[in-house]
N, C-alpha and C positions, 0 to 999 in steps of 0.2 A: 571673142569670148574664150576664157581659160577654161579648164576642166573644172575646177572648184565652183566657178560661176554657173557653169551648166547644171551642176549637181544642185546647187542651191535654187536655181530657177525651177529644176523639176520637182525638188521636194517641197518647196514653199505652196505649190497648187495641191499637193496630196496630204503633207502632214500638217495637220491644223490642231492648235491648241486653244480652245475657246477661253479659258481662263487667261492665257498669256495675251490673246487678241484683244480682250476688254482692257487689260491692264496698260497695254500699249495705246489704245485709244484715248484713256484719260491721262496719259504721260506720266506714269506712275513715277518715274526716276525723277522728275521735276518736283512732284509733290512729295516724295521722301527727303528731297534736299530742302525743302521749304519747312518739312516737318522735323528737321535735324537729324535725320536717318543718313548719317554720313560715315563713311568707312574711315577708321583711323589708320595708324601706321601698320598695324597687324590685324589679322582676322579676315573674316570673309565679307564680301559685299552684302549689305542689308537687304538688298533687292532679291538675292538668291535665298537667302534665309527666310524672309518674308514669304516667297513664293513656296518654298518647302512647306511652311506652315499651313498655307492655303490649300496645298495638296493634301497634307495629313487630315485636315479637316473635311475638305471635299470627298476624299476617298475613304474617310473614316477609318484612319490608321493611327494608332497610338505612336508616339515618338519613337519608342523602343523598336516597333516592328518597322517603322519607315528606315530607321537607321539600319536595320539588320537586312532589309530587302532591296534598298536602293544602292546601287554602286556609287551614286553621285552624293550620297548623304555626307552631311559633316559629322564630327564628333559631337557627342551629346552636350559637352560645354559648351559649344557654338551656340546652340538653341538657348541654353539656359542664360548665357550672358546676354544674349539679344533681347530677352524678355524682362531682364532684371535691370537693363541699361537706363540710368535716370536721366540722360541728356535726351533721349528721344521724346518727341510730342505727340503721343499716342491719339490724344484727342484731335490735333489738327490734322493727322493722317485721315482718321475717320471722316471728319468733317469735310475736308477738302475732296476726297475720292468720291463721297457720297454727292456733293455739290457738282462734281464732275459728271457723274453718272446722271443726275437729275437734268442736266444741261443737255445731255445726249437724247434723252427721252422727250424733252420738250416739244419737238415738231410732231410728237403723236398725240398731244393733247387735243380733246374736241372741245368746241365751244360750248359752254353750259355746264362742263364737268367740274366741281370743286376739288382744289388742291388743297390738302388739309395737313396741318401739323397737329400732332397728338402727344401729350405729355401724360405719361403714365408711371407707374413703378410695379416692379415684381420682386418676389421674394425667392431666393436661391437657398434651400436648406444647406447647411455646412454643419458637420459633425465635429470637427476638431476644435479643441479648445484654444489653440495657438493661431487660428487663421485670422490675419490681421484684417480689421474692417468690419468683421462678424458680431453679431450681438446674440445674447441669451434669448430676449424675448422680442421677436417680432411676429406680429399677427399675420397669419397665413389663411387668406379666403378659401384656399383649396383644402386645407386640413381642419379648418375651424378652430384653431388654437395657437398659441404662440409657440414659436419653434426657434432653435437656433440657426441663424440664416444671414446672408447677405441681404440688403435691402438696396436695389438698384433703380434710381430714377432715370427715366430715359425720354429721349425728344425723338419722336418718330415722324416719317412723311407718309402720307397714303393718299391715292387718289382711287379712282374706280378699277384699277388693274393691278396697281403695285403697291408694296410697303418696303420703305428704306428705313434704316437705323441710322439717326444722324449724330447723337451725342448720348453720354450717359454719366451718371456720378453715383458713387457709392455713398449712402447716407448712414450714419452711426448714431445710435441713441444712447441714452443713459445707460443701458443693460450691455454696454460694449464689453467684449471678451479682453481686449487690451487697449490700453490707453494709447495715444500717438506717441507718447515718449517711450513706449515699450516695443515700438517696431523695429525690426530687425535692421534695416538699413539707414544709416546716418546719412542724411541728405545734406548738400549744399543748399543754402537758402535761395539761390539763384536758379536751381535747376528746374527743369520740367516737372520731375517727379515729386519735388517738394511743393511746388504749387498745387499740383493735383492731390496730395496728400493733405493740404491745409483746409481744403474745402469740405472734408468729410463730415465736421461738426456744423455745418450750417443748415438751416432749416430746409424742408423740401420746396416750399415755395420760392425761397431765394435761389436755390439751385436751379429751379425751373425757369425762372426770369433770366438767368445768366445764360443758360442754355439757349434760350429763345434769342436773347441778344446775339450772341456768338452765330447762330445759324443765319440770322437776317444780314449780319455783316458779312458772312460769307458768301451772300448772293442766293440763298435758298429762297424761293418764291412760293407763296400760299395763299389762300383766300381767307382761311379762318384757323384758329387753333380751337381744338377740343380738349376739354379738361373734365375729370369727374368731381364729385362733391367735395373731395378733400382739398382741390386746389381752388375751388370756386368761391373765393372770399372777395369782397369789393376791392381791397388794395391790389391784389394780384390782377384782377380783371382790368383795373384802371392802368396798371403799369404796362401791360399787355396792349391796350388800347393805345396808350401813349406812344408804343414802338410801332403803331401803324396795323397792329394785327387784331381784327375783330374776333371776339370770343364766343363760342357757343358752348354752354356748360349745363351740367345738372347742378341745381341749387340744394345745399342743405336746408332741410325745413327747421332752422334754428334762429329763434329771434334775438339770440345775442349776435348772431353774426349779420343776419339781413333784417334791417329796418328800413322801411320806406317813408315817403313824406305823405302827408294827408292824413285823413281820419283813421284809415285803415293801414296800419303800418306793418303788420306781420304777414307773412305769407297765408296762414291760416284764415286770418281776418279778411284778407283781400279776396281770396276765393271763396268764403263764405258769403261775402257781399255781391259776387259776379256769377256764381254757379248757376243761376237761373237765367241767365242771358240767353237770347235766341240763337245766337250764330255759334252754339255748341256744335262740334262735329265729332263723328266716331270713326274708329279704325280697328284694326286687328293686328296682334302680333302673335303669329302662331295660332294657338288656341285661346289666348287671353284677348278678350275684347276690351275697348277703352274709349272714353270719350274725352275730348279736350277743347280748349278754346284759348285764345291769346289777349293780351292786353299791354298797352304800352303805359309803364308806371314811370314816376320820377322817383330817383334815388338821390340822396345827399352827396354821395362821391361820384357815382357814374353819371348823373344826369339821367336823360330818358333811355330806358332800356325796355325790350320787349319779353315779357314773361309768358311761357307756354304752361298752362295747367293741365296735367293729364291724370285722370282719375280711371283706374281699373276696377272700380267698385269695392275694392279693398283698401288700395293704397293711392295716397297722393303723391305723384311725382311733378317737381317744378324744373322747368329749364329756362334758361336766360340767353338771349342773344343781343349783342350790342349794335347788330346791323337792323335796324329798324324795317328795312326794305322787305327782309325775308318773310314768307308766309309760315304760319304755324306748322304746315305740314312740311315745309322745306327743312324747317329747323329741327323737326323730329328726325326726318330722313337723314339729314347729315349727321346728327348726333350718334345715330345707329352705326354710322361707319367708325366710331371710336373702338368697336369691338374688334377691327381689323388687326388692332394691336395685340389683341390676346392670341390670335391665330399666329401671328408673328412670333410671339414669346414661345408658343408651342413647337413652331419649326425650329426656332433658335436651339430649345432644349433638344428635341428629338433627332435633328439633323446636323447641327453645326457646333455640338459640344458645349452649349451654354450650361452652367451649374456643374460640369465635370472637370473643372481646372484643377489638376493635380498639384496645386502650390499653396502655399499659406502666406508668402511675401506679398505685401500689397501691390507693389509695383509690378510683379508678374501677373497677379489677378487682373489688374487693368489692361496688360497687354493682352492676356488670354482672352478676355471678354471682347476687347477691341477686334481682335483677330477673327472671333466668331461672327460679330457683327459686320465685318468687312467681307468676308467669305459669302455671308448671308446676301448683303447688297449687290455683290457680283452675280449670283445665281439669281437673283430677283430681276437684275438688268437683262441677263440673258434671256430670261423667261419672257420680259416684257417686248423684246424685239423680235422674237419668233412671230412667225405669222399664225401658227396654232399654239397659243399658250397653255401649258399644263398646270397642274398644281405644281406648287414648289418641291414637294416630295418626289412626284415623278420625274421632274428635270433633275433634281439632286441624284437620284439613282441613275439616270441616263448619263450625266456628267461623270459620276463616279466610275461607271464601266467603261466609259469611252477613255477616259484619262489613262486607266490602268492597262486597257488593252493597247493603246497607243505605246505606251513604254514598254510593255512586255514584248509586243510584235516586233518593235524597231531593235529592242536588245537581241531577240533571237535572230533577226534576219542579219544583224552585225556579226553575231557568233557564226552563222552559216557561211558568211562570206569569208570569214577570218579562218574557218577550216579549210574553204576552198584554196584560201591563199598558201595554205601550208602544202599543197601539191606543187611540186618544185616547176614543172612544165607551165603551170597555169600562170605563175608569176614571171617566168622567163619569156613566155611568149605575150602576156600582158603586162608590160612595164609600169603602166598606171594603176595596177590593180590594188596595191597598197595604199596608194594615195587616195583612191577611191573611198576605201575602207576608213581611212583616217578622216576623210572630209565628212563622209556620211556619220560617223561617231560623233564628230564635235558639233555638226549641225543639229542632230537629233537632241543632243544634251543641251544645246542653246534653245531649242523651240520648246522643249518639254520641261527643261529645268531639272530634271532627274531621269534615271534609267532604272527600272524594276527587273528584278529576278521573277520568273514565273513560278 
């Protein structure tokens, strides 16, 4: 065994990069090639640039700070070109990596736990008038008013322990700041970026079904699809059912959307007819008490479905399940897990830079949002496979410290060795000393992907 192999063997057991280990586990190089992240004649390898972006997000460093503090960073133009490249298939990258991570945690599932797909949308405020894909008037539930923002429709995976981001689309309404024809980059009609841009004018339900189809085609396995009242329309639920994905949803109490067969056609009419039935049950959510019951009803489009009527004493909420075998209690308990994604959005904003993209070009926005979700998925996976899972925020801070400490420590260690090598007698009496420094430096850069100044 040569000197270089001895050093590699010794360092491999000590110098561990949790992010790089996960990327190697899911065969990221293969996924990048499948997603058309291929190095051209000039430039840096896409994998190295992707790795740098992940470090920036997890270590919470701005691009300018990362370039300044890391000896291995590339020029700023390399990063800008990377996120604006029209040939890269960012959607495929996110979907294939998340699918690979889900396959890795599959053995951890316990019998009886439901694996869920959740479709929801979030609003990210954007002040700039020239931000491509943004709209003047998008209703914000947080601010209770219409704001200038991006509307992101996303597909997410959740179980009892983890949440993963699978796919997303930007939805633009009639109050758009810029028309598609006014977007900066003129794209070839066969490029991945052009296809992504073309979907921006589609309806939310259409975008949601397309995302569901892609996830199922990628091999993502789940037991139910959860949606809120916006998506809970008969045609949407039927399309999901036809794809083999049962739906649990909160139903809008709107007689124009929901009409059932029989004498009592509207939700209010059905409830008033059944509210005195004997098998009414009670429950509590926080301080709010409620009563509920279920009934199987015939619908002209969906056929037989199970409705759960829940009354808080003030409001009537109705939930639907296309799985008739589920008990009312199970339907309500499963639907509550839809709120997992709200915590996911909160973590994405607070920890992974969602909404802080310093770009106005559509292709760059897609890239930066994808990178935020990809980093989120990696941290979520690391948290899941740990024996003592933490909150995502706690683990995030641990990883941030661990990565920076590794990079700084190795950089200082190599500098110390370099200083020692300047002592003439040391090099003279230890002929392999300079070779050791070179091997240590190369291996550290390979395993960490960058070197940091203290």
